[in-house]
Structure formats: structure tokens, C-alpha cells
N, C-alpha and C positions, 0 to 999 in steps of 0.2 A: 370786519364784522363788529357790531356793537351788541353787547349782551347785558340785559337788565334783569335784576333779581326782583321777582314779582312781589306785590304787596298782599301776601296771604293773611287775611284777617284771623287773628288768634293763633297764628303759627310763626310767621316771620316777624318777630319783634326785634328790639334793639340787640338783645343777646344773640339771637340767631343770625342777624345781619352781621354782627361782629365775627362770629365763627365762620360763616360761609364766605364772606368777602376776604377773610384772612387766608383762605385757601387759594385765592386768586381767580382771575378770569372775568370779574364783573366790572362794567364801566359805570353802572348806576344802580342804586336801590331806590325803591319807592316805599314809603311807610304804609302801615295799616291806616285805614281811613280815620280822619278826625270828623266826627259828625257835627255839622253846622246847622243849628236851628236859627230862630230869629234873635240872635244875640251876638255880640262880639266876645269871643272867648278869651279868657285870661291866659297869659303866657304859660302858666303851670300846665295847662291842658296840652299845649304843644310840646313842652319839655317832657311830659310823661310819655307821649307816643313817639317822640323823636328826641331823645336825649343827645343825639349827635349835634343838635343845634348848639350845644355847649362846646363842641369841638370843631367849629368852623363848618358845620354841616357835612361832616365826613365820618365814616367808620374809623376805627383805630388803624386800619390798613390804608386809609386814604381814599376810599370809594365814596363819591358824593351820595347824599341821601336826600331825596326830594319829598317834601311833605305832600300827602294826598288829602284832599278835602271831599266830603260827600254831603250833599244837601240839595234843596230845590229852589232856594231863593238867590237870584243873581246878585242882589244888593248885599246880602249878608255873607255870601261866599266871597265876594270881592273884598269886603272889609277884612275878613279873616285871612284872606290870601295876603293882603298887605302886612298883617301881623306876622305871618309865617316868614315872609321875606325879611322883615325888619329884625326878626329873631335869628336869622342866618340861614334859612332854607335856600339852596341854590336853584330853586324853581318851584313851580306848583303843578301838581297833577290833580285831575278831577275824575272822580269815580262815577261812571255811568254803567258799570258792569256787575256790581255785587248782586248775586242772586238770592241772598238770604231773605227768608220770608219776613222776619221782623223788620229788616231794613226797608224792604219794598212796601210793606204795609204803612210805613211812615213816610212814604213818597220819597224814597232815596234809592240810589243805585240803579239797577237794571230796569226798574219800572219806568224810569224817565225815557227809556228807548221808545216808548209809545208817543213821546212828545218831542220830536226833533226840533221844533221851533223853540221850546223852552231850553233844550240843550244848547242851541245856538245863542240864546240870550245869556245863559250862564257863562259860557266860554267867552263871549264878547265882553261881558262885564268884568270878568277876572283879567282878561287880556288888557283891557283898558286901564285897570287899576294897578297892575304889576308893571314895573319899569321894563322897558323894551329889552334890556340886556339879560333878563331872566326868562327862561323857557316856561311856557304854559302848555302842558300836555294833557291829554285825556285818554281814558281807557273805556272802551265800549265792548259790547258783544254784537253779534250779527243781527240782533233784534230781540224782542221779548218772546213771542211765540211763533215768529215767522222770520225768514231771511229776506223777504221781498222788499223791505225798506232799508236794508243794510247800507246801500250806497247813499241813500238820502240822509241817514243818520251820520255817516262819515262826512258827508258834505256839510252838514250843519256844524260840525266841529271845525272843519278846515276853513270854511268861509267866515267863521267868527274870528279867525286869526290865530288859531292854535299853532304851536311850534311843531308838534309831532303828535301822532295818534297811535295808540296801542289797540290792536284788534284781537280779542279773544274769539277764536273761530268757532263759536257755538252760540246759540240763542240762550236766553234766560231759562227757558223750559228744558233745554238740553242738559242744563246743569253742568256736570263734569263727565258725563258719559261719552266715551269714544263713539265715533271718531271726531276729530276736529276737522272742520270743513275749510281746509286751507285754500282751495281755489277761490273762495269768496274774498279772501284777502287780496288776491291778485286783481279781482274785479274792482275792489275799492282803490287799490294802488293805481290802476289805470284811469280812475276818475278824479281823484283828489291829488293835489300837488304839494303835499307836505310829506315828510318822512313817515313811513308806516313801520310799526314794530309788530311782528307776528307773535302770537301767544296761543298755546294750547297743544298738549300732547307731544312736547319735546322732552324726550327722556334720555337720549344718547346721540352719538354721531349719526347713526342711520336715520333716526327720525328728524334730526336737524337738517340733514341733506335733503330728505324728502320734502320737508317744509319749505326749504329754500327753493327747490325746483318748482313747487306748486304755487308759491307766492311771489317769487322774483323780488324778494326784499333781502336786505343784508343786515337787518336789525331784528333781534329776537328777545323775548322775555320768557324766563323759565320760573316755575313755581314748585309744583309737586315733585317734579324731577330733580330739582335742586335740593330738596329736603330728603328725598329717597337716596340720592347719590351725592353726598355732601360736597365733593369737589367737582361736581358736574361743570361748573363754570370754567375751571381750569382745564378740564378734559376737552370741552368744546372749543375754547379759545386758544389753548396752547398745546393741545394734543397730549396732555399729561395722562399717565395711567390712572385707572380707577383706584381709589383708596382700598387698601386691604381691610379685612374685618378687624384685625388688631388695631389698625390706625383709626378706624371708626370708634372702637371702644375707647381709645385714648382721647378722641374728640369728645365723646360723651362725658368722660371724666373732667375734661377741661371745661365743659359746659357748667359743671357744678361749682366752679371757682370764679365765675364771672361776677362782676359787681352787681349788687341789687338782688341777687338770687336769694339772699338770706332774709330779705325784708318780708317775704311771704313764704311761710314754711311749706305750703303745698305747691309752690311754683315749680321747683325742680322735679319732684315726683310726678306731677301731672304733665308737665311739658315733656319730660323724658319718655313717659309712656306714650304720649301723643306722637312723639318723634318716631318711636318704634313702629307705629302703624304705617309710616312711610318707608322706614328702613326695610321692612319686611318685603316691600315691593322690589328691592334691589339686592338684598343680602339674605340668602336662605338661613344663615346662622342667626338672624334676628328673631325668628319665630320661636324657637325653643327658649331662648333667653328671655323674651318677652313674657312667656308663660311663667317663668320663674320670678319675674319682677312685678307682675301686675297686681299682686296683693300687697306689695310693700308700700308704706305710706311715709317713710322717713328717708330723707336724703342720705343719711349716713349708711343706712342698710342697703340702699340702691347702689351707692358708690362702692361699698364693700363687695357686693356681688360682681359688679363690673370689673373691679380690680382683680378679683379671684379668677375670673374668666380670662382677663388679659395676661395674668401671670402664667396661666396654663398654656396659652397660645404663644406667648412671647416671653421666654425665659429672660431673666435679668442679665445685663451685661456681665455682672460679677460671676454668675454661674457659667455663663458662656466662656469667660476667660479662664475659669478653673478647668 
């Protein structure tokens, strides 16, 4: 089984990739999208969204990180794909699934699902530009407001020479509302002849098994479930036990020590509170603690509260030995 950590915009950044891949289970990460307009972007843009380019395109634990591009121009996407490869990305991913209104209004992401021919042209241009040894993948939804063209959209990607295709089993208009329509992924799998990665509503072993049975694929991408249960990758891939709440608190404290977090004083407070919105889906202990943290704006105060809770739940080794 292959397991991919999803490119959740504004959530799974380099720091989060480092933490989650460090817990094991993931074979690949995909970055948040780099928006491509009609220009060749400078290297600093790629390094900002994918600092792993400076470490051979891998997280600290050795998980490959593939740069994702979003745009509507085949020519400019191809030029920027070459830059990403030259800087060290182990492949290119193309975003045709982002449902964000601001992205779609500027003709990027899921709105392109209305134009399968343009999707084909984009994938073909990038595939032609990128050396054959590097994978070119794409991420789609089942359609914009209807599933009726799902197979046509997938075929546009596959026939253009893509290496693999991730299918989020909902339309743009479905957003992230359950359910995920996994049987549609099986319809796509039967029609196209490149590896398919199933995405959507995988939260645990049970949902993974159900997804596998309904899609008949053996590659999966997880996003919200991975943030809600930080070691989900290791649980799904290696049958590891779920992290305990004290272990999650330790991880939250570790998050505060990662490089670059001090460059923006609001980064850790805002991202930690955002993370709690996902942790509350998996850990009942997260809700009362979030209410205690939500008015705090300084990293030091937040880490102090986290440490106090951890000390109560997990006495120090010294006290235990006494």
C-alpha cells in the first residue's frame, strides 16, 4: 500500500510535514500549491513553499516532497515545472481540485474541471517539459457541479501522459461534506490505465478498508484525518496504536520548537489553534483545552498551558522514580 500526505492549503506546510512524516507511514508528501500566473517564478517562491528543496526534496525523516503547481496556462506551468525540478523536486503535481472561491475566480483549481481539454493541454505540456524519470501527477475532483464528466476528466489527465492520478471523490460543489463517492473512483480506475490514488473521508482503519473495497485501488491520500490523528499514517501503514493524548501534547510542544516558527510571532498561536479544530475530531480532550487556549496570542503562554496539562497527565520520570 502506498500512502500520500495531502497538500492541504494553509494547513500542511513544511513544519507540519516534518512532524507528521516523522511519525512514520507516509511514502510521499505533496506541497501546498504554488500559484502560477504568466511569469517564471523566482527560486525563492519555491523555497518558501517547499524548503525541503534544500534537503534533497525530502523531509527530515526522508519522505519525498513533490511540488504542486496551480494555474491555467500550459506554457507557464511547464516553465515553472522545469524550475521546480531543477531546484530538486522529485516530481511535479498539478492541482485541478482546489475548491476555494478566490482560487476558482482566478481560473485555477477545480474550476478547470469544466474544461477537460485544457486540463489535457496542461498535463501534456508539463509532461513534455519534465524529464521522463520524474513523475508528473495530477489531483482532481469528480467534477465541478456534477459527476457525469468524471471519467472524461480523468481520461484527459491520463491520455496526456500523467504518471498517476489522485481522485478526491467529491465534486467542487460537494466541498468537504460527507460522503465521499468512492465507487466513482473504481469507475475511473476501470477506464484509465495509470495508477489511481483514492482521496476523501479516510479517517481510520475502518474507513480505509471500506475505501479499498469500493475503489479497488491500493494507493491512498489522507489529509484532514492525518491532522486529526497525527500518527494516522503509521496506524494505517504499520498497524501502530493511536497516539495517546499526552503524546499529542508532546507533539504540540515539539511544534513550537521547529525552525522558522519564530520568524512570525503569530504563526505558532494561529496554527496551533487551527490544529485544535482538527484534533477535536479525534480527541475529546482537545475541546476543553482549546477553550482555554483560544484567547491566548503569545507562543510562550500557549506552551506554558500545554506543559501544565502534560505535567498533570504524565508525571515526570523523577517523580515516578521517587
